LUMDOLUM-971199 format. One line per field, with one value per residue: x, y, z of N, C-alpha, C, O in turn. Coordinates in nm, 2 decimals. Layout:
BEGIN
nX	[X,...] .
nY	[Y,...] .
nZ	[Z,...] .
caX	[X,...] .
caY	[Y,...] .
caZ	[Z,...] .
cX	[X,...] .
cY	[Y,...] .
cZ	[Z,...] .
oX	[X,...] .
oY	[Y,...] .
oZ	[Z,...] .
//
This chain:
BEGIN
nX	[1.97,1.69,1.70,1.83,1.63,1.43,1.56,1.59,1.33,1.25,1.42,1.32,1.07,1.14,1.26,1.04,0.86,1.01,1.03,0.76,0.69,0.85,0.74,0.48,0.54,0.64,0.41,0.25,0.39,0.37,0.09,0.06,0.21,0.06,-0.18,-0.08,-0.02,-0.27,-0.39,-0.23,-0.28,-0.46,-0.81,-1.02,-1.19,-1.54,-1.73,-1.85,-1.89,-2.01,-1.97,-2.04,-1.75,-1.59,-1.49,-1.54,-1.38,-1.47,-1.48,-1.74,-1.97,-2.25,-2.58,-2.88,-3.21,-3.45,-3.69,-3.62,-3.51,-3.24,-2.90,-2.59,-2.25,-1.97,-1.61,-1.33,-1.11,-1.05,-0.98,-0.83,-0.72,-0.65,-0.77,-0.97,-1.28,-1.62,-1.93,-2.28,-2.55,-2.89,-3.12,-3.40,-3.75,-3.95,-3.80,-3.53,-3.18,-2.87,-2.53,-2.21,-1.93,-1.65,-1.36,-1.52,-1.71,-2.00,-2.01,-2.12,-2.47,-2.75,-3.00,-3.28,-3.51,-3.54,-3.62,-3.49,-3.38,-3.30,-3.19,-3.22,-3.09,-3.07,-2.76,-2.67,-2.65,-2.78,-2.78,-2.89,-2.92,-2.83,-2.90,-2.68,-2.60,-2.43,-2.37,-2.63,-2.94,-3.14,-3.38,-3.48,-3.45,-3.28,-2.97,-2.63,-2.59,-2.42,-2.38,-2.45,-2.47,-2.39,-2.42,-2.27,-2.28,-2.15,-2.25,-2.19,-2.25,-2.50,-2.49,-2.63,-2.88,-2.76,-2.84,-2.97,-2.76,-2.61,-2.78,-2.82,-2.59] .
nY	[-1.33,-1.28,-1.01,-0.91,-0.95,-0.79,-0.53,-0.52,-0.51,-0.26,-0.09,-0.13,-0.02,0.25,0.31,0.27,0.47,0.71,0.70,0.71,0.96,1.12,1.06,1.16,1.43,1.49,1.44,1.65,1.87,1.83,1.86,2.12,2.25,2.19,2.32,2.59,2.61,2.58,2.81,3.00,2.96,3.11,3.15,3.02,3.21,3.21,3.35,3.66,4.01,4.25,4.58,4.82,4.84,4.73,4.44,4.24,3.99,3.74,3.57,3.38,3.30,3.11,3.13,2.99,3.06,2.96,2.98,2.93,3.12,3.29,3.41,3.57,3.62,3.80,3.83,4.01,4.18,4.51,4.53,4.73,4.90,4.73,4.74,4.62,4.45,4.39,4.21,4.19,3.99,3.96,3.74,3.76,3.69,3.93,4.13,4.18,4.25,4.41,4.49,4.65,4.69,4.89,4.89,4.89,5.10,5.21,5.14,5.07,5.02,4.83,4.99,5.13,5.21,5.07,4.76,4.46,4.17,3.88,3.55,3.22,2.93,2.61,2.57,2.82,3.17,3.44,3.74,3.92,4.19,4.47,4.78,5.00,5.22,5.50,5.65,5.63,5.76,5.69,5.81,5.95,5.76,5.78,5.80,5.85,5.76,5.47,5.29,4.98,4.63,4.30,3.98,3.68,3.38,3.09,2.87,2.62,2.50,2.55,2.73,2.72,2.96,3.28,3.47,3.30,3.13,3.33,3.41,3.17,3.12] .
nZ	[-0.53,-0.56,-0.51,-0.73,-0.93,-0.83,-0.85,-1.12,-1.20,-1.08,-1.22,-1.48,-1.45,-1.40,-1.65,-1.82,-1.71,-1.76,-2.04,-2.11,-2.02,-2.18,-2.43,-2.40,-2.36,-2.61,-2.76,-2.66,-2.75,-3.02,-3.05,-2.97,-3.17,-3.39,-3.33,-3.34,-3.61,-3.72,-3.62,-3.75,-4.01,-4.27,-4.29,-4.54,-4.78,-4.80,-4.93,-5.07,-5.11,-5.33,-5.43,-5.65,-5.84,-5.65,-5.47,-5.19,-5.04,-4.81,-4.49,-4.38,-4.11,-4.07,-3.95,-3.82,-3.71,-3.46,-3.59,-3.85,-4.00,-4.16,-4.09,-4.15,-4.05,-4.14,-4.20,-4.31,-4.53,-4.65,-4.99,-5.10,-4.90,-4.69,-4.45,-4.17,-4.24,-4.18,-4.21,-4.20,-4.27,-4.30,-4.37,-4.32,-4.32,-4.46,-4.34,-4.46,-4.44,-4.50,-4.43,-4.45,-4.27,-4.19,-4.02,-3.79,-3.81,-3.99,-4.33,-4.58,-4.66,-4.75,-4.94,-4.79,-4.92,-5.15,-5.30,-5.14,-5.22,-5.09,-5.12,-5.00,-5.07,-5.00,-4.87,-4.95,-4.96,-5.15,-5.34,-5.61,-5.70,-5.54,-5.41,-5.29,-5.02,-4.87,-4.55,-4.44,-4.33,-4.07,-3.99,-4.21,-4.40,-4.62,-4.80,-4.92,-5.26,-5.34,-5.53,-5.73,-5.65,-5.55,-5.37,-5.23,-5.05,-4.93,-4.71,-4.60,-4.35,-4.09,-3.79,-3.46,-3.35,-3.30,-3.10,-2.93,-2.84,-2.69,-2.49,-2.35,-2.22] .
caX	[1.90,1.57,1.74,1.86,1.50,1.37,1.63,1.56,1.19,1.25,1.49,1.22,0.96,1.19,1.27,0.90,0.81,1.08,0.99,0.62,0.69,0.91,0.65,0.37,0.59,0.64,0.27,0.20,0.46,0.31,-0.04,0.08,0.25,-0.06,-0.27,-0.02,-0.03,-0.41,-0.42,-0.16,-0.34,-0.57,-0.93,-1.05,-1.31,-1.66,-1.83,-1.81,-1.99,-1.97,-2.03,-1.98,-1.64,-1.52,-1.53,-1.48,-1.38,-1.49,-1.51,-1.87,-2.03,-2.39,-2.67,-3.03,-3.29,-3.55,-3.79,-3.57,-3.45,-3.09,-2.82,-2.45,-2.16,-1.85,-1.49,-1.24,-1.03,-1.06,-0.87,-0.75,-0.65,-0.61,-0.84,-1.07,-1.42,-1.72,-2.06,-2.40,-2.65,-3.00,-3.22,-3.52,-3.87,-4.01,-3.70,-3.39,-3.09,-2.72,-2.45,-2.07,-1.86,-1.50,-1.30,-1.62,-1.81,-2.08,-1.95,-2.23,-2.59,-2.85,-3.10,-3.41,-3.61,-3.54,-3.64,-3.37,-3.42,-3.20,-3.24,-3.15,-3.11,-2.99,-2.66,-2.62,-2.73,-2.74,-2.86,-2.85,-2.91,-2.85,-2.87,-2.60,-2.59,-2.34,-2.42,-2.78,-3.01,-3.25,-3.50,-3.54,-3.42,-3.20,-2.83,-2.56,-2.59,-2.29,-2.38,-2.52,-2.38,-2.45,-2.34,-2.28,-2.22,-2.16,-2.25,-2.13,-2.33,-2.56,-2.48,-2.75,-2.91,-2.66,-2.90,-3.00,-2.63,-2.56,-2.87,-2.82,-2.46] .
caY	[-1.35,-1.20,-0.87,-0.87,-0.94,-0.67,-0.42,-0.52,-0.46,-0.12,-0.03,-0.14,0.08,0.38,0.33,0.29,0.60,0.82,0.70,0.76,1.11,1.18,1.06,1.26,1.57,1.50,1.45,1.78,1.96,1.81,1.92,2.27,2.29,2.17,2.43,2.71,2.60,2.60,2.96,3.08,2.93,3.19,3.09,3.04,3.28,3.13,3.44,3.79,4.12,4.34,4.71,4.88,4.76,4.67,4.31,4.21,3.85,3.73,3.44,3.39,3.20,3.13,3.09,2.97,3.08,2.85,3.00,2.89,3.24,3.28,3.53,3.54,3.72,3.78,3.90,4.01,4.31,4.60,4.49,4.85,4.95,4.62,4.76,4.51,4.47,4.30,4.21,4.13,3.96,3.90,3.70,3.74,3.71,4.06,4.23,4.15,4.36,4.39,4.61,4.62,4.78,4.91,4.94,4.91,5.20,5.17,5.18,5.06,4.95,4.82,5.09,5.10,5.25,4.99,4.62,4.38,4.03,3.78,3.42,3.12,2.80,2.51,2.63,2.94,3.30,3.52,3.86,3.96,4.33,4.54,4.92,5.03,5.36,5.54,5.75,5.61,5.83,5.60,5.89,5.98,5.64,5.82,5.81,5.88,5.64,5.41,5.20,4.86,4.52,4.17,3.91,3.53,3.32,2.94,2.85,2.49,2.45,2.65,2.72,2.76,3.10,3.36,3.52,3.18,3.10,3.43,3.41,3.05,3.11] .
caZ	[-0.66,-0.56,-0.51,-0.87,-1.00,-0.78,-0.91,-1.26,-1.20,-1.05,-1.34,-1.59,-1.42,-1.42,-1.79,-1.88,-1.67,-1.83,-2.18,-2.13,-2.00,-2.30,-2.54,-2.37,-2.39,-2.76,-2.80,-2.62,-2.84,-3.16,-3.05,-2.97,-3.30,-3.48,-3.30,-3.39,-3.76,-3.75,-3.60,-3.85,-4.15,-4.29,-4.32,-4.68,-4.81,-4.85,-4.98,-5.11,-5.13,-5.43,-5.43,-5.77,-5.89,-5.54,-5.43,-5.06,-5.01,-4.66,-4.43,-4.32,-4.03,-4.09,-3.83,-3.84,-3.60,-3.44,-3.69,-3.98,-4.07,-4.17,-4.08,-4.17,-4.01,-4.22,-4.16,-4.42,-4.53,-4.77,-5.08,-5.14,-4.79,-4.60,-4.32,-4.13,-4.28,-4.13,-4.27,-4.14,-4.37,-4.23,-4.47,-4.25,-4.40,-4.44,-4.29,-4.49,-4.42,-4.53,-4.39,-4.45,-4.18,-4.21,-3.89,-3.69,-3.84,-4.10,-4.45,-4.68,-4.62,-4.85,-4.94,-4.72,-5.01,-5.27,-5.26,-5.12,-5.24,-5.05,-5.14,-4.93,-5.14,-4.94,-4.79,-5.01,-4.95,-5.26,-5.38,-5.74,-5.72,-5.41,-5.42,-5.18,-4.98,-4.76,-4.46,-4.44,-4.22,-4.04,-3.98,-4.35,-4.48,-4.74,-4.79,-5.05,-5.34,-5.35,-5.65,-5.72,-5.63,-5.52,-5.27,-5.24,-4.93,-4.93,-4.57,-4.56,-4.24,-4.01,-3.65,-3.39,-3.34,-3.23,-2.98,-2.84,-2.77,-2.60,-2.37,-2.28,-2.14] .
cX	[1.77,1.59,1.76,1.73,1.43,1.43,1.60,1.42,1.18,1.31,1.39,1.11,1.01,1.21,1.14,0.85,0.88,1.04,0.85,0.61,0.74,0.81,0.53,0.42,0.60,0.50,0.22,0.27,0.40,0.17,-0.03,0.12,0.14,-0.16,-0.22,-0.04,-0.17,-0.44,-0.35,-0.21,-0.46,-0.69,-0.97,-1.19,-1.42,-1.77,-1.77,-1.93,-1.93,-2.05,-1.97,-1.87,-1.56,-1.58,-1.46,-1.50,-1.39,-1.51,-1.64,-1.90,-2.18,-2.47,-2.81,-3.10,-3.38,-3.67,-3.75,-3.51,-3.30,-3.02,-2.67,-2.36,-2.03,-1.74,-1.40,-1.16,-1.06,-0.95,-0.78,-0.66,-0.60,-0.68,-0.95,-1.21,-1.50,-1.85,-2.16,-2.50,-2.77,-3.10,-3.35,-3.64,-3.93,-3.92,-3.56,-3.30,-2.94,-2.64,-2.30,-2.00,-1.71,-1.45,-1.41,-1.73,-1.88,-2.02,-2.06,-2.35,-2.68,-2.96,-3.23,-3.53,-3.63,-3.56,-3.50,-3.42,-3.30,-3.27,-3.15,-3.19,-3.02,-2.89,-2.60,-2.71,-2.68,-2.83,-2.81,-2.84,-2.94,-2.81,-2.81,-2.60,-2.49,-2.41,-2.58,-2.84,-3.13,-3.38,-3.56,-3.53,-3.35,-3.06,-2.77,-2.56,-2.44,-2.27,-2.46,-2.42,-2.46,-2.38,-2.37,-2.21,-2.25,-2.14,-2.18,-2.21,-2.39,-2.53,-2.61,-2.77,-2.81,-2.72,-2.93,-2.87,-2.59,-2.65,-2.86,-2.69,-2.47] .
cY	[-1.27,-1.06,-0.82,-0.86,-0.82,-0.54,-0.41,-0.47,-0.31,-0.04,-0.03,-0.04,0.22,0.41,0.35,0.42,0.71,0.82,0.74,0.91,1.18,1.18,1.15,1.40,1.59,1.52,1.59,1.89,1.95,1.88,2.07,2.32,2.29,2.29,2.56,2.72,2.64,2.75,3.04,3.07,3.02,3.11,3.12,3.11,3.19,3.22,3.57,3.89,4.22,4.47,4.79,4.79,4.70,4.54,4.27,4.06,3.84,3.59,3.45,3.27,3.22,3.07,3.08,2.98,2.96,2.86,2.96,3.01,3.24,3.41,3.48,3.66,3.70,3.87,3.90,4.14,4.38,4.57,4.61,4.90,4.85,4.64,4.65,4.55,4.36,4.31,4.14,4.11,3.89,3.87,3.66,3.77,3.85,4.17,4.20,4.27,4.32,4.51,4.56,4.73,4.78,4.97,4.97,5.01,5.16,5.23,5.18,4.98,4.94,4.93,5.05,5.14,5.17,4.84,4.55,4.24,3.93,3.64,3.32,2.99,2.70,2.58,2.76,3.06,3.38,3.64,3.91,4.11,4.40,4.69,4.96,5.18,5.38,5.64,5.75,5.68,5.75,5.68,5.91,5.86,5.67,5.83,5.85,5.75,5.60,5.32,5.07,4.75,4.39,4.10,3.76,3.48,3.17,2.90,2.72,2.42,2.57,2.62,2.75,2.91,3.17,3.41,3.41,3.14,3.20,3.43,3.28,3.03,3.19] .
cZ	[-0.67,-0.57,-0.65,-0.95,-0.96,-0.84,-1.05,-1.28,-1.18,-1.17,-1.46,-1.57,-1.44,-1.57,-1.86,-1.84,-1.74,-1.98,-2.21,-2.11,-2.12,-2.41,-2.52,-2.40,-2.54,-2.81,-2.78,-2.72,-2.98,-3.16,-3.05,-3.10,-3.40,-3.46,-3.35,-3.54,-3.80,-3.73,-3.70,-3.99,-4.17,-4.33,-4.47,-4.69,-4.86,-4.90,-5.01,-5.12,-5.23,-5.42,-5.54,-5.82,-5.78,-5.50,-5.30,-5.04,-4.86,-4.62,-4.34,-4.22,-4.04,-3.97,-3.88,-3.71,-3.58,-3.54,-3.83,-4.06,-4.06,-4.16,-4.10,-4.12,-4.08,-4.17,-4.28,-4.41,-4.66,-4.86,-5.12,-5.02,-4.69,-4.46,-4.30,-4.18,-4.21,-4.20,-4.19,-4.25,-4.29,-4.34,-4.40,-4.33,-4.36,-4.40,-4.33,-4.47,-4.45,-4.50,-4.40,-4.37,-4.21,-4.08,-3.78,-3.71,-3.97,-4.23,-4.56,-4.63,-4.74,-4.83,-4.87,-4.81,-5.13,-5.22,-5.24,-5.12,-5.21,-5.06,-5.07,-5.00,-5.08,-4.84,-4.85,-4.99,-5.07,-5.27,-5.51,-5.77,-5.59,-5.45,-5.29,-5.15,-4.87,-4.67,-4.45,-4.31,-4.19,-4.02,-4.12,-4.44,-4.61,-4.70,-4.92,-5.13,-5.36,-5.47,-5.63,-5.70,-5.60,-5.40,-5.29,-5.11,-4.94,-4.78,-4.53,-4.45,-4.17,-3.87,-3.59,-3.38,-3.25,-3.10,-2.88,-2.77,-2.67,-2.47,-2.29,-2.19,-2.02] .
oX	[1.74,1.52,1.73,1.71,1.37,1.36,1.58,1.39,1.11,1.26,1.39,1.07,0.94,1.17,1.12,0.79,0.80,1.02,0.82,0.53,0.69,0.80,0.48,0.34,0.56,0.48,0.15,0.20,0.38,0.14,-0.11,0.07,0.12,-0.21,-0.29,-0.07,-0.20,-0.52,-0.40,-0.19,-0.56,-0.68,-0.94,-1.29,-1.40,-1.89,-1.65,-2.04,-1.82,-2.17,-1.85,-1.89,-1.47,-1.70,-1.34,-1.61,-1.32,-1.54,-1.64,-1.86,-2.23,-2.43,-2.86,-3.07,-3.39,-3.74,-3.83,-3.48,-3.25,-3.07,-2.64,-2.40,-1.98,-1.76,-1.39,-1.14,-1.09,-0.83,-0.66,-0.55,-0.51,-0.65,-1.00,-1.25,-1.45,-1.89,-2.13,-2.54,-2.75,-3.16,-3.41,-3.64,-3.96,-3.95,-3.48,-3.35,-2.91,-2.68,-2.27,-2.02,-1.65,-1.49,-1.39,-1.82,-1.82,-1.97,-2.08,-2.33,-2.68,-3.00,-3.27,-3.64,-3.72,-3.51,-3.41,-3.49,-3.22,-3.38,-3.03,-3.30,-2.90,-2.93,-2.50,-2.84,-2.56,-2.94,-2.69,-2.75,-3.05,-2.71,-2.87,-2.60,-2.46,-2.50,-2.64,-2.79,-3.22,-3.49,-3.68,-3.59,-3.35,-3.02,-2.84,-2.52,-2.35,-2.16,-2.52,-2.30,-2.58,-2.28,-2.46,-2.10,-2.37,-2.03,-2.11,-2.24,-2.34,-2.56,-2.70,-2.67,-2.78,-2.65,-2.91,-2.88,-2.55,-2.60,-2.90,-2.68,-2.37] .
oY	[-1.20,-0.98,-0.71,-0.77,-0.75,-0.45,-0.30,-0.40,-0.24,0.06,0.07,0.03,0.30,0.52,0.44,0.49,0.80,0.93,0.81,0.97,1.28,1.27,1.20,1.48,1.70,1.59,1.65,1.98,2.05,1.94,2.14,2.43,2.38,2.34,2.65,2.82,2.71,2.81,3.15,3.15,3.01,3.01,3.23,3.08,3.10,3.18,3.60,3.85,4.26,4.47,4.83,4.67,4.62,4.52,4.27,4.01,3.91,3.50,3.53,3.16,3.33,2.97,3.14,2.91,2.87,2.76,2.97,2.99,3.18,3.51,3.36,3.77,3.58,3.98,3.79,4.19,4.32,4.58,4.59,4.94,4.88,4.56,4.59,4.66,4.25,4.42,4.05,4.21,3.79,3.96,3.55,3.87,3.87,4.29,4.18,4.39,4.21,4.62,4.44,4.85,4.68,5.08,5.06,5.02,5.10,5.34,5.28,4.88,5.02,4.95,4.93,5.10,5.19,4.81,4.57,4.19,3.91,3.62,3.33,2.94,2.70,2.64,2.80,3.04,3.40,3.64,3.93,4.15,4.40,4.72,4.97,5.26,5.28,5.71,5.85,5.65,5.74,5.62,5.89,5.86,5.58,5.87,5.87,5.64,5.68,5.27,5.05,4.76,4.39,4.16,3.71,3.52,3.13,2.89,2.72,2.31,2.68,2.51,2.80,2.98,3.13,3.40,3.43,3.11,3.16,3.45,3.28,2.95,3.19] .
oZ	[-0.77,-0.63,-0.68,-1.03,-1.04,-0.88,-1.11,-1.38,-1.26,-1.21,-1.53,-1.67,-1.50,-1.62,-1.94,-1.92,-1.79,-2.04,-2.31,-2.18,-2.17,-2.49,-2.62,-2.45,-2.59,-2.91,-2.86,-2.77,-3.05,-3.26,-3.11,-3.14,-3.48,-3.55,-3.41,-3.60,-3.89,-3.81,-3.74,-4.07,-4.09,-4.41,-4.52,-4.62,-4.94,-4.91,-4.99,-5.13,-5.22,-5.41,-5.53,-5.84,-5.80,-5.49,-5.29,-5.01,-4.78,-4.70,-4.25,-4.25,-4.03,-3.91,-3.98,-3.61,-3.67,-3.56,-3.93,-4.18,-3.96,-4.21,-4.08,-4.15,-4.08,-4.12,-4.35,-4.30,-4.76,-4.82,-5.16,-5.04,-4.61,-4.37,-4.39,-4.16,-4.19,-4.25,-4.12,-4.32,-4.22,-4.40,-4.41,-4.41,-4.25,-4.41,-4.24,-4.49,-4.42,-4.54,-4.37,-4.40,-4.25,-4.04,-3.71,-3.63,-4.06,-4.24,-4.63,-4.55,-4.83,-4.72,-4.89,-4.78,-5.21,-5.11,-5.32,-5.03,-5.29,-5.02,-5.06,-5.00,-5.11,-4.74,-4.81,-4.99,-5.09,-5.22,-5.52,-5.85,-5.54,-5.51,-5.18,-5.25,-4.79,-4.72,-4.46,-4.20,-4.28,-4.04,-4.13,-4.54,-4.71,-4.59,-5.02,-5.08,-5.39,-5.50,-5.52,-5.73,-5.63,-5.35,-5.35,-5.08,-4.96,-4.74,-4.43,-4.46,-4.18,-3.82,-3.66,-3.40,-3.14,-2.99,-2.76,-2.65,-2.56,-2.36,-2.17,-2.10,-1.94] .
//
């Protein structure tokens, strides 16, 4: 009789062990599937840069330095060609700067000879009038006029300083 109880106990442990392994495998599969869906789901644009009649929708990550100055890095694609575009916005006091890159090379920069007024209001970065140039020469500060435009970024939140993160690792 004791032997039957012992066998029943062993059988129960085997059933429990196999069922828990099966459920953990299911859990792992579900988590992997959720991760794949998240990776496959395109990120929603939270900002744009306009240059003349072209508008580049982008996904921005915003950063705040220890001094409270704001920067944003954006990724998107050229709506006409589908090529990768990247943007850097520095809303630094006294040294604001905006550049839009296409396939890693400079495409458009805010003129260095005209005022660049970037505003940071809460979680938004805006500029109402940007004079854009192509092929900007840093020695002479002149380039080819590319037109006027603007930008808007809804940060949602600010990450810690980009440089601080890189040097602390």
